[in-house]
C-alpha positions as CSV (number, residue, x, y, z in Angstrom):
1,X,25.2,-17.0,296.1
2,X,28.1,-18.4,298.3
3,X,26.2,-21.8,299.0
4,X,24.6,-22.1,295.4
5,X,27.8,-21.7,293.6
6,X,29.9,-23.9,295.9
7,X,27.3,-26.6,295.9
8,X,26.8,-26.7,292.2
9,X,27.5,-30.0,290.7
10,X,29.4,-28.8,287.9
11,X,31.5,-26.6,290.0
12,X,32.3,-29.5,292.6
13,X,33.3,-31.7,289.7
14,X,35.2,-29.2,287.4
15,X,38.8,-30.0,287.0
16,X,39.7,-26.2,286.9
17,X,37.6,-23.2,287.7
18,X,39.0,-20.2,285.4
19,X,38.1,-16.8,286.4
20,X,38.5,-13.8,284.0
21,X,37.0,-10.4,283.9
22,X,37.1,-6.7,284.1
23,X,35.9,-3.7,285.9
24,X,36.6,-1.4,288.8
25,X,34.7,-3.9,291.3
26,X,37.0,-6.6,290.1
27,X,39.0,-6.7,293.4
28,X,36.1,-7.1,295.7
29,X,34.3,-9.5,293.2
30,X,37.3,-11.8,292.8
31,X,37.7,-11.9,296.9
32,X,34.1,-12.7,296.9
33,X,34.5,-15.4,294.5
34,X,37.3,-16.8,296.2
35,X,35.6,-17.1,299.4
36,X,32.5,-18.4,298.0
37,X,34.9,-21.2,296.2
38,X,37.1,-21.7,299.4
39,X,36.7,-25.4,299.5
40,X,37.6,-25.5,295.7
41,X,40.5,-22.8,295.9
42,X,43.0,-25.3,294.6
43,X,41.3,-25.7,291.3
44,X,40.7,-22.1,290.8
45,X,42.8,-19.8,288.8
46,X,42.4,-16.7,286.6
47,X,43.0,-12.9,285.9
48,X,41.0,-9.8,286.1
49,X,41.7,-6.5,284.4
50,X,41.2,-3.8,286.8
51,X,42.7,-0.2,287.0
52,X,46.2,0.2,288.5
53,X,46.7,0.6,292.3
54,X,43.7,-1.6,293.1
55,X,44.3,-4.6,295.1
56,X,42.5,-7.2,297.3
57,X,43.9,-10.1,299.4
58,X,43.6,-12.8,296.8
59,X,45.2,-16.4,296.7
60,X,44.4,-17.5,293.2
61,X,42.9,-14.9,291.1
62,X,45.6,-12.2,289.9
63,X,44.5,-8.7,289.4
64,X,46.0,-7.2,286.3
65,X,46.8,-3.4,286.0
66,X,45.1,-2.8,282.6
67,X,45.2,1.0,282.8
68,X,46.0,4.0,285.0
69,X,43.0,4.8,287.6
70,X,40.9,7.6,286.3
71,X,41.8,7.0,282.7
72,X,38.8,5.3,281.0
73,X,40.7,4.5,277.8
74,X,42.0,1.2,276.4
75,X,45.8,0.7,277.0
76,X,48.2,-1.9,275.6
77,X,48.4,-3.3,279.1
78,X,44.7,-4.1,279.0
79,X,45.3,-5.9,275.7
80,X,48.2,-7.9,277.3
81,X,45.7,-9.0,280.0
82,X,43.0,-10.0,277.6
83,X,45.4,-12.0,275.8
84,X,46.2,-14.0,278.9
85,X,42.6,-14.5,279.5
86,X,41.9,-15.8,275.8
87,X,44.7,-18.2,276.3
88,X,43.3,-19.4,279.7
89,X,39.7,-19.9,278.3
90,X,41.1,-21.5,275.1
91,X,43.1,-23.9,277.5
92,X,39.8,-25.3,279.0
93,X,39.3,-28.8,279.0
94,X,35.7,-30.1,278.4
95,X,34.9,-30.5,282.0
96,X,36.3,-27.0,283.3
97,X,33.9,-24.2,284.4
98,X,34.7,-20.5,283.9
99,X,33.4,-17.5,285.7
100,X,33.6,-14.1,284.0
101,X,33.6,-11.1,286.6
102,X,32.3,-7.8,285.0
103,X,31.7,-4.4,286.6
104,X,32.1,-0.8,285.9
105,X,34.7,0.5,283.4
106,X,34.7,-3.0,282.1
107,X,34.6,-2.3,278.3
108,X,37.5,0.1,278.5
109,X,39.3,-2.6,280.5
110,X,38.9,-5.3,278.0
111,X,40.6,-3.9,274.9
112,X,41.4,-6.5,272.1
113,X,41.0,-5.0,268.7
114,X,40.1,-7.0,265.8
115,X,42.6,-7.9,263.2
116,X,43.8,-5.1,261.1
117,X,42.6,-2.3,263.8
118,X,45.5,-0.9,265.8
119,X,44.6,0.0,269.3
120,X,45.4,3.7,268.6
121,X,42.6,3.7,266.2
122,X,40.1,2.1,268.4
123,X,41.1,4.8,271.1
124,X,40.4,7.5,268.4
125,X,37.1,6.0,267.5
126,X,36.1,6.0,271.2
127,X,37.1,9.4,272.0
128,X,35.2,10.7,268.8
129,X,32.2,8.9,269.9
130,X,32.4,10.4,273.5
131,X,33.0,14.0,272.2
132,X,29.9,13.6,269.9
133,X,27.8,12.7,272.7
134,X,27.2,9.0,272.1
135,X,25.4,7.2,274.8
136,X,27.0,4.3,276.5
137,X,24.7,2.0,274.5
138,X,26.0,3.6,271.4
139,X,29.5,3.6,272.3
140,X,29.4,0.0,273.3
141,X,27.6,-0.9,270.0
142,X,30.7,0.3,268.0
143,X,33.2,-1.0,270.6
144,X,31.9,-4.7,270.0
145,X,32.4,-4.6,266.4
146,X,36.0,-3.3,266.9
147,X,36.9,-5.9,269.4
148,X,37.9,-9.7,269.4
149,X,35.9,-10.3,272.9
150,X,33.2,-8.0,273.2
151,X,29.6,-8.8,271.7
152,X,29.9,-12.5,273.2
153,X,33.2,-13.3,271.6
154,X,35.0,-13.7,275.2
155,X,32.5,-16.5,275.7
156,X,33.1,-18.2,272.4
157,X,36.9,-18.3,273.3
158,X,35.6,-20.8,276.5
159,X,36.1,-24.6,275.4
160,X,34.7,-25.8,278.7
161,X,31.5,-27.0,280.2
162,X,29.9,-23.9,281.9
163,X,30.3,-20.2,281.8
164,X,28.8,-18.1,284.4
165,X,29.0,-14.3,284.4
166,X,28.8,-12.1,287.8
167,X,27.9,-8.6,286.7
168,X,27.6,-5.3,288.7
169,X,25.8,-3.1,286.3
170,X,26.4,0.6,286.0
171,X,24.2,0.8,282.8
172,X,20.8,2.3,283.2
173,X,18.2,-0.6,282.6
174,X,20.9,-3.3,283.0
175,X,21.1,-4.3,279.4
176,X,23.4,-7.5,279.4
177,X,24.7,-7.0,275.8
178,X,25.9,-3.3,276.7
179,X,27.5,-3.9,280.3
180,X,31.2,-4.1,279.5
181,X,30.3,-4.3,276.0
182,X,28.8,-8.1,276.5
183,X,31.7,-10.1,276.3
184,X,29.7,-13.2,277.4
């Protein structure tokens, strides 16, 4: 991956390489991405929502504590991180490139309720689904409809040339529309 990513013409010529994402593997994924793009590091900037207390020695990608460790529920801190991601993606120029890093816990770490739905209501729906025995596929299907970024909407916010998603799946069968509720 390292050579393929760093040697890609679109990445080599991009004015900015924007990094967004969410998940428990976010620190390691962001560190690996920074290493792969070492010669382009000055053009890399971004934010990845992770559980509090997770860290990695990063230079250009900021890890944002979006919820406490061990609490797999959306929090206002996560919403703030998503708002920053959306601003970053919407600021992209036509030749910018974005990389979205997604891993386990990504759906709860990417909370951005749709207009008119308070975060507390979204959390209540998630808890009801969980208590009723809903599968991850079923839960994430509902989450997509209550979110401004899930179900491909994070990708829709990007205004640049190319968006790549690097995904570490924790969902059986690896359905891309279910992992982190399919933001890209």
